[in-house]
Structure formats: structure tokens, C-alpha cells
N, C-alpha and C positions, 0 to 999 in steps of 0.2 A: 636577532643574534643567533649564531649557530648553537647547536646543542652538543657538539662533539669537537674534538681537537681538529684544528686546521693544520694541514701538512704542506709545507712549502719547500721547494727545492732551491737551495742556496749554492751558488757557484762562485768561488773566489778567483778563478782564472789564474792559477799559478803558472810560473814559467817552468816547463818540464825538461829543459835541455841543458841543465848544468853539467859540467864535467864530473866524472866519477870521483875525483879527488877534491871536490869543492869544499867539503867540510875541513879537510886538512890544509888546504891552500888559501882559504879566504876567511877573514875574521867575522864577517857578517853577511846576511842576505838582505840587509836594509840600508837605504840611503846612500852609503858609500860603496856598495857592491858595484864593481865596474861594468858599465853597459857594453863594454867590448865583449862580454860573455853572450850578448844577444846574437843568436845565429839567424841571420836574415833568411837564409834558404830554408832551414828546417822549420822556421816559424811562419812561413807563408801559409795562410789559411787557418792558423791556430785560433785566432779570435772567432772566426766564422764557425769552427768546430765547436767551440764553447757555446756560442749562440745556438747552434743546432741542438746541443744537449739540453739547454733550457727550453727550447721549443718542444723537444721530445717529452719533457716533463709535463708540458701543457697537454700534449696528446695523450699522455698516460692518465690524466685526470688529477694531477696535483692541484692544490688550491691556489698555488701561485708560484712565482719565481722571484728569487731574491738576489739583488746586486748590492755592491758597496764600493766605496771610493778609497783607493790607496795610491800612494805615489812613491816612485823610485825604490822598488823592491821586487824580489822574486816571489813573494807571497801572493800578490794580487795584481793583475795587469789591467786594472780599471781606474785610471786617473780621472775618467769622465764616465761614470755609470749611466748618465743620462743618454749618452750616445748608444749604449747597449740597450737601454730601455726603449729608445726610439725604434731600434731594429725589432725588438720583441713586440712592439705594437702591431707590426706587420707580419710577424711570424707566429703569433698566438691569438687565440680567440676567446678564451674563457677565464683563465687564471689571473689573479691579481699580479701586478708588477710592482714589487716592493723595492724601492731604492733606499737602502739603509747604510749609509745616508749621504746626502750632500754635506760636505764640511764647510759650513757657512763662512767662517772667517777667511777662507781661502778663495772665495768667489767674488771678491770685490764688492759690488753692490748686490745685496740680497734680493732686490727687486728683480734682478735677472733670473734668480732661482725661482721666484714666484711665477714668472712668465714661462720658464721652461717646463716646470711641473704642470702648469695649466695647459700648455701645448700637448704634453704627453697624455694628460687626462682626456683631452679631446681626441687625440689620435687613437687611444685605447678604448674609447667609449666608456670612460669612467672606471678604469681598472687600476689606477695608480694609487699606491700608498706612498706618501711623501715622508721620507726620513730626513731628520736634521741632526747634525752632531757638531761639536766644536772642534773636533780634531784632537788627536792624541800627541804624545811626545814627538813622534817622527815628523809630523807636519810642522811643529815648532822648529825643528832643525832644517827640514828641506825647503820650507817656504819662508823661513825667518819671520814667522808670526810672533808677536810679543806675547809670551805666556801670561804675563801679569794681567792683561786686559782681555784675554781671549774669551773667558766665560761671560763677562759683562757684555762684550761685543756680540757674542752668540745669542744671548737671550733677547737683546734688542733686535737682532736680525729675525729671530723667530716671531717676535711681536709684529714687526713690519710685514712679514709675509702673511701672517694670519689676518691682519687688517686689510691687506691688499686683496685677499680672497673674500672677505665678508663685509667690508665697508664700502658703500657706494662711492665711486670716484668721479672726478678727481678730488683729492684732498691732500693737505700738507701733512708730513710726518716730522714732528719736532724731535728727532733723535740726537743723542750725544755723538754717536758714531756714524749714523746714516741720516743726516738732515736732508729732507727732500721736499721740494716745492710742490711737485705733482706726483701723486701715486694714483695711477689710473690704468692698470694693466689690461690689455686685450691680447688674447682671448681670456675669458674667465674659465675656471675649471668646470667640467661637466657635473661632478658630484656636488651635492648640496648638503651642508653649507660650504664644504671644501673637502678635498681628499683626506682620508684618515691620516693622522700624523703620528709617527712613531719616533721615539727618541731613545737611543741607547745610553746605558750608564753602567758603572761598575759599583753598584750599591752606594753611590753618593747620595746622601740625604738631601743635599741642596738640589740635585737633579730630580729626585723623586718628588720633592715639594713643588718644584716648578711644573712638572708633568701633571701632578694631581690637581694643582690650581687651574691648569688649562684644559684638563679633560682628555689628555693624550694617552697613547699606549706606551708602556715602558718595556724596552728590550734589555734584559740582563746580559750584558756583554761579558760572558765568562765561558770558558771551556771546561769548567769543573761541574760535575753533576753531583749525585748523592744529596746529602743534607744541605749543601751550600745553596742550591736553588730554593729549597724550602725556606731557608733563613731569609733570603732575599725577598721572597713572596710575603712572608710574615711582616717584614719591615715595611714593605710597600703598602700592605693592607693597613697598617697602623697610620701611615702617612695619609692615605686616602681618607680614613676615618676622621683625621684631624681637619680635613677640608670638607667634611660633610658628605663624602662619597663612599661607595662600597666597592670592594674588590670583586671582579668576576674573572674567569680564566682568560678572557680576551682583552684584558687590560695589560697583559704581560706576555712577552715572548722569550724563548730561549734558543740557543744554538746547540746542535749536536752533530756529530759526524758518524756516518753509518756506511757499512759495506755488507751486502747480502749476497749469498750464493746458496747452492743447493744443500750443502752440508757445512758444519762448522770448520772441518778440516779444509775443505775447498775454499771457503771464504778467507781463511787465514793465508793459504797459499797464494791466492790470486791478489790479495790486497797488500801483502806485506811490503812489496817494493815501493808502492806509492805511499804507504803510510810512513815508512822510514825515511823516504826522500822528504816528505813533508816535515817530519819531526826534526830531522838533523840539518836540513838545508833551509827550508822555508821559515822555520822558527828560530834560526840562528840570528842572534842580535835582537830577539824579541822575547820569546818564552823559553830561553835557555840560559843557564848560568855561564856556559862556555861561549866565548866569542865576545865581541864588542857590542854592548847594549846600545841600540840606536833608537829606542822607543820610550826612553824615560831618562830622568836625571834630576838633579836638585832643582826643585820648583817646577819641574816639567813632567807631566802636564800640570797645568794650574788647577788647583782645587781650593775649596774653602778651608779656613783654619780648622773648623770643626772636623771636616772630612779628613784633613791631613793628620790631625791628632789621632783620629780613630784608626787611620791607616798605620801609623807608627805603632800604636798599641797592639795591633793584631797581625802585623807583618813579621816575618822571620827572614832576614836578609839572605841567609844561606839555604833556605828551603828549596827543595827541588821543584822545578816547573815542568810543564807538559813535555817540553823538548828534552828534558833530562832523563826520561825513562831509559832503563838499561836493557830491558828485554821484553818479550811478549807478555809474560806474566805480570811484570811491573806495569805495562800499559793497561792491561785489563783491570788492574786494581784502581787505576785512576778513573775508570768509567767514562773517559772523555771520548773514546772512539768505540762504537759498538760494532762488533764484527761477528758474523755467524749465519746460521741457517735462518729462514723466515721465522721459525718458532723461537729460536734463541733471541733474535732481534726484537720480536714482538714482546717476549717476556721482559726483556730489559726496558723497553719503552713503557710497558704497562706499569712497571715499578716507578719509573720516573714520573709518569702522570699521577699515579696514586700519591706519591710523596710531594710533588711540586704543585699540583693543581694549576698548572699553566696550560693554556689552550692554544697558543700559537707556537708551533714547533718548526723551527727553521733548520733544515737538514742539509748538510754538506755530503754529497755523494762522490763527486770527483775530488780525489785527495792527492796532492803532490804531483807526481808524474804518471799517474794512473792512465793506462791505455783507455782510449775512448770507448772501445767495445765493452770493457769491464765496467766502466761507470754506467753505461746504458743498461747492461745486464742487471746490475745492482738496483738501479732505478725501477726497472720493469718488475723484478721479483718483489721489490718493496711494494710497488703499486698494486700488484696482483694478490699478494699473499699476506703482507704485513699491514698495509693501510686499512683494509676492512676490519681487521681485528682491533687495531688501535682506535679507529673511529667508534666501534661498538663499545669497547671497554671504557673509553673516555666519556662517552655519553652516559654510561651507568654511573661513573664516578661523579661527573658534574651534576647529574640529576640528584644524586644523594647529598652532595655538599652544597649545592646552590639551588635553592628552591625558586621556581619560576624563571629559570634562566632563559628558556626559549621565548618567553614573552617580553624579556627586557629589551630595550632599544639597542641597536647595533652601535658599536663604538666607531 
């Protein structure tokens, strides 16, 4: 097991060519955003450029590259992250390739997912991290998946894939949703007993109990830093203890967005166009009060009765979300996007590590319509000047808080 924080480069692959009046002229950037806005000429080579940026992260020494699955929106152009992962198996040599995640209820037969991940693990020589998720509200709308059975279907799919990788085949799988006569996938994954499995969640106790029971890694799906991450970690720690397990920093991951430049002033100047494009366009219909919400609704996404009761108790319907920030000072107070010189960014990340005690840091560098050269500059400055300090500081914190961490088995 590592003894310091693992730093991964996450790319959402947003659409960067929306018209200047998009926020004023369109109600949402999700699901119903008209695809006539796709500019075929300007977008030629766009996905290749994004793949190049992830390959550059591998060259810089990041611990891995992160992909995820989204459909019918301007926020993320990866309806099939496995295709991007396949490209990265040929464009990278050392870092983990984390697919966070395949949305299992959307994939028909989950045996196909088991086979594709196994192929990717072979193609990458054992560098795949397999992420699974049930899908959120937007998938319920754009794929017409039934929300009421989505979670039950998801966990059955997870169990099928786990068995497909660990149980000698052929064997029958007597599932309610996926009854199969023959489970016998070829090839098998390179990693033993299977690729690491990560599952995202938004502090759902049901999700955490399932993850703890199965020994997987939990990714806290939130863009809120500060004490909220610590609360999530404390809750997950208690869940693990209920299952006779213990928390280590590498049983959990978090997302953060970062932009680094030579000075604080330069970082703000260079990043502000991309950041505001992301906040006002990419998050419209998702994490903004303004606009038509297309990622949630009554009973969507599906959750347990206990989790829904807790959600109602702690939610404030008119509370501002990330996309509602009014100005730069307001944005800085949210701690959701870290912008500044290497020293400023390292200071902020040191505080997050000290408070959260989380070891898997998934970092978004390309934000909104940010120019490729700026994203690469930020990645390079981070790798050269921020990462060494974060690694050293996290090693000190983890050694203090988790005795014998280096000797513990890897997850």
C-alpha cells in the first residue's frame, strides 16, 4: 500500500464551443440541450486533444488518469469511457487508468462490462481500476431506465461481474435481472484476484455498507471541500467498523478542481474564463438553481427510504449550489476550485489532506473551455512544484494517523 497521497488527473472532456449567449438563451446544458450546437468543424480533433492531455499527465508522473461516463450534455463528452481507456492503454505506460465509472444499468448485460474491463486490463498490463455506478437522475431521463429498480439491478450487476472475475467458469448465474446459463468470460483480467473496484456515492449509507461488505474503494462524489469530506470519512469509517474492517486513506477518494500558475494573480487571470464557462454553462441544469434541472426529480435518482429521509432532513431547497456563485470571492469561499501559485495550491491541499485523511485525490485540471496550453501549463507546474510537497506532507500525516500503513495490503 502507498504511504502518501495518490494524485490522479481527471478529465471531464467538456464541450468548449458554446455560443457566448448560451446562459441567456438556453435553459440547460443537460439532456435537452440541442445537439445542433455541436460545431463539427471546430470540434475536429477535440477528443484527440483531450486524450493527449491525459497522456501528458502520464508523462509528468501522475499516479493515474481518470475517466467517467456521461450522456447527452455539454459537461462531459464521454458516453463510452472504455473507448478512451482503450486509447490510453496505447498512449500511456505507467499510470493507473481509472474508469469512474461504467453505469451498469445502461449497459444491457453486465457480462459485457466484465469482458471489456478484462480486455482493458490485459491491454494496459494490469493498470485498470474498474469503476461501477448505477447512474444518476440524468440517465433515468435520457435512457428511460426505471428508477425504482435501478439500485437493486446495479448491485446484482456488480455481483455478477465480481463472480465472473473470481469464480472458475463456466457457471450459471441465477439472478433476478440477469439470469445467465453460462458465465465464462475470456480473457480474464491481468490483476489478481481482479482489478481494484471503486464505487462513487454521495454519502448514501446503503452504498457505503455495500462497499464495506465487498471490500471496495469508496469515492465521495461531491464538489464540496472543507468539513464535508471529513464528515463523509467519519461516516464511512463507522460503516467499515460495523463490517469488521478498518479505514485507511486508500479506501476513499475525492474530487477537486485545480489551476496553478506562477502567481496568484496570474492564475486567476488565466483560469477565470474557463472556470466561469464551467460554472454557468456546464453546470446549468445540474448544480445551479437557475435553469431547468435535468439531473434530479421526485424519486430520481432512486435511493433507500433511510437515505431519502436523511436527505430531506439535511437539505435546504433554496440553498446555493456551486454554479450559483456570484463572484470570485464567493467562489473562493466554497473551496471547490483551488486557484493560485504552487505555494497557494499546496497550502490548500495540505489543509484538505489534514482534515479529510483521504489518500486518493482525483484532480480536474482542464475546466470548461480552458485553452489546452493553459491546462498543460497548470498540470506541469502542479507536477513539478505542488505534487512533491503534497506527497511529503501526506506521508507525514498518514504515518501519524495510521500506524503500519506501509505494511498493510493494497486495496
